[in-house]
Each structure stands twice: as C-alpha cells, then as structure tokens.
C-alpha positions in Angstrom: 33.4 -6.3 -16.6 30.8 -3.6 -15.9 29.0 -2.4 -18.9 29.2 1.4 -19.2 26.0 3.3 -18.9 26.3 4.6 -22.5 26.4 1.0 -23.8 23.2 0.2 -21.9 21.6 3.3 -23.3 22.7 2.2 -26.8 21.1 -1.2 -26.2 17.7 0.4 -25.7 18.3 2.6 -28.8 18.8 -0.5 -31.0 16.0 -2.7 -29.5 13.6 -1.8 -32.3 16.2 -3.0 -34.8 16.4 -6.4 -33.0 12.9 -7.4 -34.0 9.9 -7.8 -31.8 8.3 -4.4 -32.6 4.5 -4.4 -32.9 1.6 -2.0 -33.2 -0.4 -2.2 -30.0 -4.1 -2.4 -31.2 -5.2 -0.8 -28.0 -3.1 2.3 -28.2 -2.1 2.4 -31.9 1.5 3.0 -30.9 4.7 1.1 -32.0 6.1 -0.8 -29.0 9.0 -3.2 -28.4 7.5 -6.5 -27.3 8.8 -10.1 -27.6 6.4 -11.6 -25.0 3.6 -13.7 -26.3 0.2 -13.8 -24.5 0.9 -17.4 -23.5 4.0 -16.2 -21.6 1.8 -13.8 -19.7 -0.6 -16.7 -18.9 2.3 -18.6 -17.3 3.0 -15.6 -15.1 -0.8 -15.5 -14.3 -0.7 -19.1 -13.2 2.2 -18.9 -10.8 2.3 -15.4 -9.3 -1.1 -15.0 -7.6 -0.1 -17.2 -4.6 2.6 -14.7 -3.7 0.3 -11.8 -4.1 -2.2 -13.4 -1.7 0.5 -14.1 0.9 1.8 -10.5 0.7 -1.7 -8.9 1.0 -3.5 -11.1 3.6 -5.3 -13.4 1.3 -8.8 -12.9 -0.3 -11.3 -10.8 1.5 -14.4 -12.9 2.1 -17.6 -11.1 1.1 -19.3 -13.0 -1.7 -21.8 -10.3 -2.5 -19.2 -7.5 -2.7 -16.8 -9.8 -4.7 -19.6 -10.5 -7.2 -20.2 -6.7 -7.5 -16.6 -5.9 -8.1 -16.4 -8.8 -10.6 -19.4 -7.5 -12.5 -18.1 -4.0 -12.8 -14.7 -5.3 -13.8 -16.0 -7.6 -16.5 -18.2 -4.7 -17.9 -15.0 -2.6 -18.2 -13.0 -5.4 -19.8 -15.6 -5.7 -22.6 -14.7 -2.1 -23.7 -11.2 -3.3 -24.7 -10.3 -3.9 -28.4 -8.2 -6.9 -27.4 -9.7 -10.0 -25.7 -6.6 -12.1 -25.1 -7.3 -13.0 -21.4 -10.0 -14.2 -19.1 -9.9 -11.5 -16.5 -10.4 -12.1 -12.8 -11.0 -9.4 -10.2 -10.1 -10.1 -6.6 -10.5 -8.2 -3.4 -7.5 -8.5 -1.1 -7.9 -8.5 2.7 -5.6 -5.6 3.3 -6.3 -2.1 4.8 -3.7 -0.5 2.5 -5.0 1.6 -0.4 -3.8 -0.2 -3.5 -4.7 -1.8 -6.8 -2.6 -3.5 -9.4 -2.7 -6.0 -12.3 -0.6 -9.0 -13.1 0.2 -9.7 -16.8 -2.3 -12.2 -18.0 -5.4 -10.6 -16.5 -5.5 -10.9 -12.7 -6.7 -7.5 -11.3 -6.5 -6.9 -7.6 -8.0 -4.2 -5.3 -7.6 -4.0 -1.6 -10.5 -3.5 0.8 -8.7 -0.3 2.0 -9.1 1.1 -1.5 -12.8 0.1 -1.7 -13.4 2.0 1.6 -12.0 5.2 0.0 -14.0 4.9 -3.2 -17.5 6.4 -3.1 -19.2 5.3 -6.3 -19.5 2.5 -8.9 -18.0 4.9 -11.5 -15.0 5.5 -9.3 -14.5 1.8 -8.9 -14.8 1.4 -12.6 -12.1 4.1 -13.1 -9.7 2.2 -10.9 -10.4 -1.1 -12.6 -10.2 0.5 -16.0 -6.8 1.9 -15.2 -5.5 -1.5 -14.1 -7.1 -3.2 -17.1 -5.3 -0.7 -19.3 -1.9 -1.8 -18.0 -2.8 -5.3 -19.2 -4.4 -4.4 -22.5 -1.6 -2.0 -23.4 0.7 -4.8 -22.3 2.9 -2.6 -20.2 4.1 -5.6 -18.1 4.9 -7.5 -21.3 6.9 -4.5 -22.6 8.9 -4.4 -19.4 9.5 -8.2 -19.5 10.6 -7.8 -23.1 13.3 -5.4 -22.0 14.3 -7.7 -19.2 14.8 -10.5 -21.7 16.8 -8.2 -24.0 19.0 -7.2 -21.1 19.5 -10.8 -20.2 20.6 -11.7 -23.8 22.7 -8.6 -24.1 24.5 -9.1 -20.8 25.1 -12.8 -21.5 27.0 -11.7 -24.5 28.9 -8.8 -22.8 29.5 -10.4 -19.4 27.6 -7.9 -17.3 28.2 -8.2 -13.6 24.9 -7.0 -12.3 22.1 -9.3 -11.3 19.1 -9.9 -13.5 15.9 -11.9 -12.7 15.9 -15.5 -13.7 13.4 -15.5 -16.4 12.3 -19.1 -15.9 10.8 -18.1 -12.5 7.4 -16.9 -13.6 6.2 -16.2 -10.1 9.2 -14.0 -9.3 8.7 -12.2 -12.6 5.1 -11.6 -11.9 5.9 -10.1 -8.5 8.7 -7.9 -10.0 6.3 -6.6 -12.7 3.6 -6.0 -10.1 5.6 -4.1 -7.6 8.4 -2.7 -9.8 6.1 -0.1 -11.1 5.5 1.4 -14.5 6.9 4.4 -16.2 5.4 7.9 -16.1 4.2 7.5 -19.7 2.7 4.1 -19.0 0.8 5.4 -16.0 -0.6 8.3 -17.9 -1.4 6.1 -20.9 -3.4 3.8 -18.5 -5.4 6.7 -17.2 -6.2 7.8 -20.8 -7.3 4.3 -21.8 -9.2 4.0 -18.5 -11.2 7.1 -19.3 -12.0 5.7 -22.8 -13.3 2.5 -21.2 -15.3 4.5 -18.7 -17.1 6.5 -21.4 -17.6 3.4 -23.6 -19.1 1.5 -20.7 -21.6 4.3 -19.9 -19.9 5.6 -16.7 -19.4 9.2 -16.0 -15.8 9.8 -17.3 -15.2 12.6 -14.8 -15.1 9.9 -12.1 -11.4 9.3 -12.9 -10.7 12.9 -11.9 -12.8 12.7 -8.8 -11.1 9.6 -7.6 -7.6 11.0 -8.3 -8.5 14.1 -6.3 -9.6 12.0 -3.4 -6.4 9.9 -3.6 -4.4 13.1 -3.4 -6.5 14.3 -0.4 -5.9 11.0 1.4 -2.2 11.1 0.7 -2.0 14.7 2.0 -4.0 13.6 5.1 -1.7 10.7 5.9 1.3 13.0 5.6 -0.4 15.6 7.9 -1.1 12.9 10.5 2.6 11.7 10.2 3.8 15.3 10.6 5.7 15.3 7.3 6.9 18.5 5.7 6.2 19.1 2.0 9.8 18.0 1.1 9.4 14.8 3.2 6.1 14.1 1.5 7.7 14.3 -1.9 10.7 12.2 -0.9 8.5 9.4 0.6 5.5 9.5 -1.6 6.8 9.8 -5.2 9.5 8.1 -7.2 11.3 9.5 -10.2 9.5 7.1 -12.5 5.9 7.9 -11.5 3.9 11.0 -12.3 2.7 13.0 -9.4 -1.0 12.6 -8.6 -1.5 16.3 -9.5 -0.1 15.5 -13.0 -2.6 12.7 -13.4 -5.4 14.9 -12.2 -4.4 17.6 -14.8 -4.4 15.1 -17.6 -7.6 13.5 -16.6 -9.3 16.9 -16.3 -8.1 17.9 -19.7 -9.2 14.6 -21.4 -12.7 14.7 -19.8 -13.2 18.5 -20.0 -15.6 18.4 -22.9 -17.2 15.0 -22.3 -20.8 14.8 -21.3 -21.2 13.2 -17.9 -24.6 14.1 -16.5 -26.5 11.3 -18.1 -23.9 8.7 -17.5 -23.8 6.2 -14.6 -22.3 7.2 -11.3 -23.9 4.6 -9.1 -23.1 6.2 -5.7 -26.0 4.7 -3.8 -25.5 1.2 -5.3 -21.9 1.3 -4.4 -22.3 2.5 -0.8 -24.9 -0.2 -0.2 -22.5 -2.8 -1.5 -19.7 -1.7 0.9 -21.9 -1.4 4.0 -20.2 -3.5 6.7 -16.8 -3.5 4.9 -13.9 -4.2 7.3 -11.9 -1.0 7.9 -8.4 -1.0 9.2 -6.7 -4.1 10.8 -8.2 -7.3 12.0 -8.0 -8.3 15.7 -5.1 -10.7 15.0 -3.0 -7.9 13.6 -3.7 -5.4 16.5 -5.1 -1.9 16.3 -3.8 1.6 16.2 -5.7 4.0 18.5 -4.3 7.5 18.3 -0.6 7.1 19.2 -1.0 3.7 20.7 -0.7 0.1 19.4 -2.9 -2.4 21.2 -3.1 -6.1 20.5 -6.2 -7.7 22.0 -5.0 -11.3 21.4 -1.5 -10.9 22.7 -2.8 -8.4 25.3 0.1 -6.0 24.9 0.4 -2.3 24.1 2.8 0.5 23.6 2.7 4.2 22.7 4.7 6.4 20.3 5.3 10.2 20.6 3.9 12.9 18.3 5.6 12.8 14.9 5.6 9.0 14.7 3.3 6.9 12.6 2.4 3.2 13.3 2.0 0.7 10.5 0.9 -2.7 11.9 1.2 -5.9 9.7 0.7 -9.6 10.4 3.8 -10.1 12.6 5.5 -6.8 12.7 4.7 -3.2 13.6 6.8 -0.6 11.8 7.0 2.9 13.3 8.3 5.7 11.2 9.3 9.1 12.5 9.1 12.4 10.5 12.8 12.8 11.3 13.7 9.6 9.5 13.9 7.3 12.6 12.5 3.8 12.2 11.4 1.3 14.8 10.5 -2.3 14.3 8.5 -4.3 16.8 7.8 -8.0 16.7 7.5 -11.1 18.9 10.3 -13.6 19.0 9.6 -16.6 16.9 9.7 -19.2 19.7 9.5 -19.4 23.4 12.9 -18.7 25.0 14.1 -19.9 28.4 16.9 -18.4 30.4 17.7 -14.8 31.1 16.6 -12.2 28.6 20.1 -10.7 28.5 21.4 -14.1 27.3 18.7 -14.1 24.6 19.7 -10.6 23.5 23.4 -11.3 23.3 23.5 -14.9 22.0 20.4 -15.5 20.0 19.0 -12.2 18.7 22.4 -10.5 18.2 24.3 -13.7 17.5 27.7 -12.9 16.0 27.4 -9.2 16.8 29.3 -7.4 19.6 26.8 -5.1 21.4 27.8 -2.1 23.3 26.5 -1.3 26.8 24.3 -4.5 26.9 22.6 -4.7 30.3 19.5 -5.9 32.2 16.4 -3.7 32.5 13.0 -3.9 34.3 10.1 -2.4 32.3 6.8 -2.1 34.1 7.7 -5.1 36.3 8.9 -7.2 33.3 12.4 -8.6 32.7 14.1 -6.9 29.8 17.5 -6.3 28.3 19.1 -3.8 25.9 22.2 -3.1 23.9 23.3 -1.2 20.8 25.7 -1.1 17.9 26.8 1.3 15.3 27.3 0.4 11.6 28.5 2.2 8.5 25.8 2.0 5.8 25.4 3.6 2.4 23.5 6.3 4.2 26.3 7.0 6.7 26.7 5.9 10.3 23.6 4.4 11.7 22.8 3.3 15.3 20.8 0.2 16.1 19.3 -0.1 19.6 17.9 -3.5 20.6 15.4 -4.0 23.4 14.0 -7.4 24.4 11.1 -7.8 27.0 9.6 -11.0 28.4 5.9 -10.8 29.3 4.1 -12.9 31.9 3.2 -15.6 29.4 7.0 -16.2 28.8 7.0 -14.8 25.3 9.7 -12.2 24.4 8.9 -9.1 22.4 11.6 -7.0 20.8 12.0 -3.4 19.7 14.7 -2.5 17.1 15.3 1.3 17.0 17.2 2.6 13.9 18.5 6.1 13.7 21.2 8.1 12.0 24.1 8.3 14.5 24.2 12.1 14.4 20.5 12.2 15.4 20.5 9.5 18.1 21.1 11.8 21.1 18.1 13.9 20.1 15.9 10.8 19.5 17.0 8.8 22.5 14.3 10.3 24.8 11.5 9.3 22.4 13.0 5.8 22.0 13.1 5.5 25.8 9.5 6.7 26.1 8.3 4.0 23.6 10.3 1.3 25.4 8.9 2.2 28.9 5.3 2.5 27.6 5.3 -1.2 26.7 2.7 -2.9 29.0 0.2 -5.7 29.3 -3.5 -5.0 29.0 -6.2 -6.8 31.0 -9.0 -9.0 29.6 -11.6 -6.3 29.9 -9.6 -3.8 27.8 -8.7 -6.5 25.3 -12.4 -7.4 24.9 -13.3 -3.8 24.0 -10.8 -3.8 21.1 -12.9 -4.8 18.1 -12.4 -4.2 14.4 -14.0 -1.2 12.7 -16.4 -1.4 9.7 -17.8 1.0 7.2 -21.4 1.9 8.2 -23.6 3.7 5.7 -26.1 6.3 7.1 -28.0 9.3 5.8 -27.2 12.8 7.2 -30.1 14.0 9.3 -31.8 17.4 9.0 -29.8 18.8 12.0 -26.6 16.9 11.5 -23.5 19.0 11.1 -20.3 17.8 9.5 -18.6 17.7 12.9 -21.5 15.8 14.4 -21.3 13.1 11.9 -17.5 12.9 12.2 -17.8 12.4 15.9 -19.9 9.3 15.3 -17.0 7.6 13.7 -14.4 5.9 15.9 -11.5 8.1 14.8 -9.4 9.3 17.7 -7.5 12.0 15.9 -8.1 14.3 12.9 -11.7 13.0 13.0 -13.4 15.8 10.9 -10.6 15.6 8.2 -10.7 11.8 8.0 -14.5 11.9 7.7 -14.4 14.6 5.1 -11.8 12.9 2.9 -13.6 9.6 3.1 -16.9 11.2 2.0 -15.7 13.7 -0.7 -16.3 16.6 1.7 -12.7 17.8 2.0 -12.7 21.6 2.2 -16.5 21.8 3.0 -17.9 23.0 6.3 -21.5 21.9 5.9 -23.4 18.8 4.7 -26.8 18.7 3.1 -29.6 16.7 4.8 -30.2 13.3 3.3 -26.7 12.8 1.9 -25.5 9.2 2.2 -22.2 9.1 4.0 -19.7 6.5 5.3 -19.1 6.3 9.0 -16.3 4.1 10.6 -17.6 2.3 13.6 -17.5 -1.0 15.5 
C-alpha cells in the first residue's frame, strides 16, 4: 500500500505531539529531536572511513592541519553547547567543499582552502559547519527518519528507508543528503555569531560567500553553461541560492564593527603556501581541453562546451548540451580481440547495434551502441574500447538523448580519435600544481601576475577570483597574492 502524500504531510504535522520536542539551547527554537548525543557519537565512530574513501583520504601537511585545527577549536569554544570533542580534518580533494558529521567531525577540502584568502574566512566556513552540529540539524533529520520508519512500519509503506542500525550509512546520508533552506541560513546566522564572539571580522562570512558565487559563475562560464543551465545544475529546491545567503549575511553584519577584529590574511596565506592545487599525478591532469595521465601515458581532447572532471579511476566529461561521457580503464588485463571484449565482457547480456572493429591512432579498438528507454526519454549509449601498447584496454561510454545524438556524434567521434599515447618526455613534464604566495611588484599588472600562473584558459579571471580581485583591472604594489604554479 502506498501512503498518500497527504498522510505523510499529516505525519510531520503531528510529530510534535509524539514527544521528542526540545528547546535547542544554541538557537532558542523548539525542534523535534529524538536523537541523543550518544547516537551521534556512534555515527561519528563509523562514518568517517567512508568519507575518507570518497574524498581521497587525509591531506598530509602537519603544519596546515594544526593551523586549521587551532582555528576550528577556537570557533567551537564560542558555542553554548559542549557535547562533542570536535575534530577538524583536511581532505585530499581538489573539489570545493566542507561538511560536518553529526558528533563533531568537521571536514574541509584542500580545494576549498585554496579558494579561501584569510583566517577569518576559514573561521566563517568552520563556524557554518559547526553550527550544523551545535544546532543539531543532522539529529533533527535523523529524528524524522526514525519517525518515518516507525510510521511506515505501522502503515506498511512500500518505499525504501535507511536501515537505522547502519550508523555509517546514516552518517553518509546525513552528510551528502543536504540540509533545508532554513537550516543553511540558520547555520550562517550562528556562524556569524561565532565569528564575532571569537574576535574575527564578522564581514568575512559575506566576503567568502561572494567569492564562492564568483567561483561558481566562473566554472559555469568555463563550461559554457547558460543562466538556466547554471540554475538547473547548481542549485536544488532545498538549498538557498548563494545570493540569498549573501543578502542575509550582509544584513546581519551591516551594523557590526569589523575594523578592529582579526582578519589574518597574511598568516593564512603563509600557511597555505605550497598547498597542492588540482589533481595529483596518479589522477591525471586537465590542461585546457585535454586530459593527460602521466603515469598511464595516455591523453585525449574534448571540444569547446565540454568540461572534464577527473577522479581516481574515472574521468567524467559533461557537455553544456546535456551529453555525458565516462572514461576509465578496464579493471583487468584482457586477452583476445577487442571486439570480443566489447561484446562479451563489457556489454555482457546486451545486444549492441552496429558493433565493429576500429583502428584509432594505430591502436586496436571496437565500438557499438544501444538505445534505451529511461525516465528522461530515449537515451543512446555509445561504447568504445581501445587497447594500448601495454595491453590495457581503455573505454569511453558516451551518453546522449536520442534526439540529440546525430548533432553530437561529430564531437563524440572527435574525442574518440583524439585518444593517444604520450611519450616519456611529455609525461615527465606533467607535474602537479601548487599554491605559491608572492607579493605584487611595483610594475606588475593584473594580467602580468595572471600570466605567471599555469592556467591555460581564462587565466585573468581565474587569478582574479582566487585573489578577491574579480571585477578589478589593477592591483596595488605589495599586495600578497596566490599564484598557481608547478
């Protein structure tokens, strides 16, 4: 029996009557919560391993880790509630992200640390994540999950719910499932309070959010997305737009004194000097519209309008038109013809259309395709497998709406036939990038400094966003800036 939506809505209307309401001492508001701090500690004990796996493990830099820990603990001391022993961890990921697990684990990625420009901005990010814990937003969501479970056990719901005994799975669900609009805005409000109480410039929350928006706009510009596509990809119905968070933050800090409060720009930039930027060698690098892997010694190119997202084993390519391509190595060495591999191993149990042998830059290859009905309509899947000189097979999976496939086929073909081996000399030149801190010289222009970074496209805009200069055309001598270099 499927429970009607009106019944589920009624459930949430009667939750306060079921018991479990409490006044949150941090916010002063009445909330529904049946989760005890010890339950959150169980999640804390079991979920971090999955987080580390998802985000490349811990980033090794003892001095920087100690710096982040010190700022985080200073912010945690501003809370009215001291239920947890907080731990602050830098994740070895180039993505721009920060989040908190119920129970007090706070994570920031090195990609986010590269974007931040001062200790106060770091404190604003950590304060926001601390607020999710102190306001017990994860606990409130878990309480609703428990209530749903009990309610559905009684009314025989037929939709799936998390198994609440699996604390690790719950922790990941709470981490990546997101918070509501009200909770995100509440975390910003609490974070500003913590900032001011800790002696940091409270306006740093606004400055960071403005930078986050500029970075999001830059990424969309590089990907060639329209305004409508940006909204469709960048925001969900449950999260406030960054502009809304900026507006609230500006309003809350408008009358606050900030000149005498700590910003800590120089201390922070010294702390991140040498920070790894972008991917490690073992993940491969994006240079302009090319993906190059120095260890596997392979490369391929994508057309304009496509954006590359390398990860540990797979590269995802997303087109502004909605097309997606996945690239990865086969999981084991395969003997025999590539066409046999394509038809009997990779596409086992699937009838491919027009499967045939290919030769791509002297390498044995094979391709075939299929069409499938999905919830988004008819979708085409083009499979391409290529064997390199080492014997390994690499594979492309092109995914496109069937109506768009004819128009996209030329770009797909271009990506396929750009696949190539690179020599040892070219591979040796591919080295990871790092943040380098320098001072602007008397005669340095903004474009001069931008050209010193290793950006191959949108160099001035990338440099400007990274250094809080977006929209400016000049730079004052002596200003400390971040360059991205080998």
